[in-house]
C-alpha positions in Angstrom: 28.4 -7.9 -10.1 24.6 -8.7 -10.4 24.6 -10.7 -7.2 26.3 -7.8 -5.4 23.8 -5.3 -6.8 20.9 -7.6 -5.8 22.2 -7.8 -2.2 22.5 -4.0 -2.0 19.0 -3.5 -3.4 17.5 -6.1 -1.1 19.3 -4.5 1.9 18.0 -1.1 0.9 14.4 -2.4 0.6 14.7 -4.2 3.9 15.9 -1.0 5.6 13.1 1.0 3.9 10.6 -1.5 5.2 11.9 -1.3 8.8 12.1 2.5 8.7 8.6 2.7 7.2 7.2 0.4 9.9 9.0 2.3 12.7 7.9 5.6 11.2 4.3 4.5 11.1 4.3 3.3 14.7 6.0 6.5 15.8 3.5 8.8 13.9 0.5 6.9 15.2 1.9 6.9 18.7 2.5 10.7 18.6 -1.0 11.3 17.2 -2.5 9.0 19.8 -0.7 10.8 22.6 -1.4 14.4 21.6 -4.7 14.1 19.7 -6.3 11.0 21.2 -9.8 12.4 21.9 -10.0 14.2 18.5 -9.0 11.1 16.6 -11.4 8.9 18.5 -14.2 11.4 17.6 -13.1 11.5 13.9 -12.8 7.7 13.7 -16.1 7.0 15.3 -17.8 9.7 13.2 -16.3 8.3 10.0 -17.2 4.7 10.8 -20.7 5.5 12.1 -21.4 7.2 8.9 -19.7 5.0 6.3 -18.9 1.7 8.1 -16.8 -1.0 6.4 -18.0 0.1 3.0 -16.4 3.4 3.6 -13.2 1.7 4.7 -13.2 -0.4 1.5 -14.1 2.5 -0.8 -11.6 4.9 0.8 -8.8 2.2 0.4 -10.0 1.6 -3.2 -9.5 5.3 -4.0 -6.2 5.4 -2.2 -4.7 2.4 -3.9 -6.4 2.8 -7.3 -6.0 6.5 -7.9 -3.2 7.3 -5.4 -5.3 9.5 -3.2 -3.4 11.3 -0.5 -5.5 9.7 2.3 -3.8 6.4 2.8 -5.4 3.1 3.9 -3.7 3.5 7.3 -6.2 6.3 8.0 -9.1 3.8 7.7 -7.2 1.3 9.8 -6.7 3.9 12.5 -10.3 4.9 12.4 -11.2 1.3 13.1 -8.7 0.9 15.8 -9.7 4.0 17.7 -13.4 3.1 17.4 -12.9 -0.5 18.6 -14.3 -2.1 15.4 -13.6 -5.6 14.3 -10.0 -6.3 13.4 -11.0 -9.1 11.0 -13.6 -7.1 9.1 -11.5 -4.0 8.9 -8.6 -6.1 7.4 -11.1 -7.7 5.0 -12.5 -4.3 4.0 -9.0 -2.8 3.5 -7.9 -5.9 1.5 -10.9 -5.8 -0.8 -10.6 -2.1 -1.4 -6.8 -2.4 -1.9 -6.9 -5.3 -4.4 -9.7 -3.8 -6.5 -8.0 -0.4 -6.3 -4.8 -2.0 -7.5 -6.6 -3.7 -10.4 -8.0 -0.3 -11.4 -4.6 1.3 -11.3 -3.2 -1.5 -13.4 -6.0 -1.2 -15.9 -5.6 2.5 -16.2 -1.8 2.2 -16.7 -2.2 -0.6 -19.2 -4.6 1.4 -21.2 -2.6 4.6 -20.9 0.7 2.8 -21.9 -0.2 3.3 -25.5 -0.1 7.1 -25.2 3.0 9.0 -26.4 3.4 10.8 -23.1 3.4 7.6 -21.0 5.6 5.7 -23.4 8.2 8.6 -23.1 7.9 8.5 -19.3 8.3 4.7 -19.2 11.3 4.9 -21.5 13.0 7.4 -19.1 12.3 5.3 -16.0 12.8 1.9 -17.5 16.4 1.6 -16.4 15.3 1.8 -12.8 13.1 -1.2 -13.2 14.7 -3.3 -15.9 17.3 -4.9 -13.5 14.5 -5.8 -11.1 12.4 -7.4 -13.7 15.4 -9.0 -15.3 16.5 -10.5 -12.0 13.1 -11.5 -10.5 10.7 -11.4 -13.5 7.2 -10.9 -12.5 8.0 -11.7 -8.9 9.4 -8.1 -8.7 5.8 -7.0 -8.2 5.4 -9.5 -5.3 8.6 -8.3 -3.7 7.5 -4.7 -4.2 4.1 -5.3 -2.7 5.6 -6.0 0.8 7.9 -2.9 0.7 7.0 0.7 1.6 6.6 1.5 -2.1 3.1 2.7 -2.6 0.9 -0.1 -3.9 -0.7 2.1 -6.5 2.7 2.9 -8.0 3.5 -0.8 -8.3 0.2 -1.3 -10.1 0.9 1.5 -12.5 4.3 0.1 -13.3 2.9 -3.4 -13.8 0.2 -2.0 -16.1 2.6 0.3 -17.9 5.0 -2.6 -18.6 2.0 -4.7 -19.7 2.3 -7.5 -17.3 -0.2 -10.2 -18.1 -3.4 -9.6 -16.1 -3.7 -13.1 -14.6 -0.1 -12.9 -13.3 -0.7 -9.4 -11.9 -3.8 -10.5 -10.0 -2.0 -13.6 -8.6 1.0 -11.6 -7.5 -1.2 -8.8 -6.0 -2.3 -11.3 -3.4 1.0 -10.6 -1.7 -0.5 -7.2 -0.8 -2.6 -9.0 1.9 0.3 -9.7 4.3 1.4 -6.0 4.1 -2.2 -4.9 4.9 -2.2 -7.2 7.9 1.2 -6.0 9.1 0.3 -2.3 8.7 -3.0 -2.8 10.6 -1.1 -4.3 13.6 1.5 -1.6 13.4 -1.2 1.1 13.5 -2.7 -0.8 16.5 0.7 -0.9 18.2 1.3 2.8 17.6 -2.2 3.7 19.0 -1.6 1.6 22.2 1.9 3.1 22.6 0.3 6.6 22.3 -1.8 6.0 25.4 1.3 5.7 27.6 
């Protein structure tokens, strides 16, 4: 029964990953087609003013505090402005990893509050099977799915995952950042057609 559930959940996550990737390419493509000039102006304006530090800080806020402006916005700003792919990815990764550590620390500290303990108790069943089956690797698996990274960090902190394990597993965030950067770039190029 557990193996069958694992297969179903893995399939669901795989489908969500594919749909999320396709959705990202489609949205960026449509934006690039209908709002190309406006986005180029916005991207250049943002990067001329804030540069790579702005990319990193914006991503930090998005992944640390779950700000509604996602890291993909900063990736798009870089793509439309023709900035360095490597330095953009580095800036997003730095901001994302430090943001994730902040979210983890906030959740770990807040886990002792009565409110959060109650919330964790209500949602625990949704995550217990994942942690029971995969242990701490559940965070690594989650980090490459469309689940918001900040949410994973809050869950890891709330469940009091050891910090050194959390930091090591958070490095799995890097491949997702690279993948999403190139999906944004693909969507932008498709929007020019």
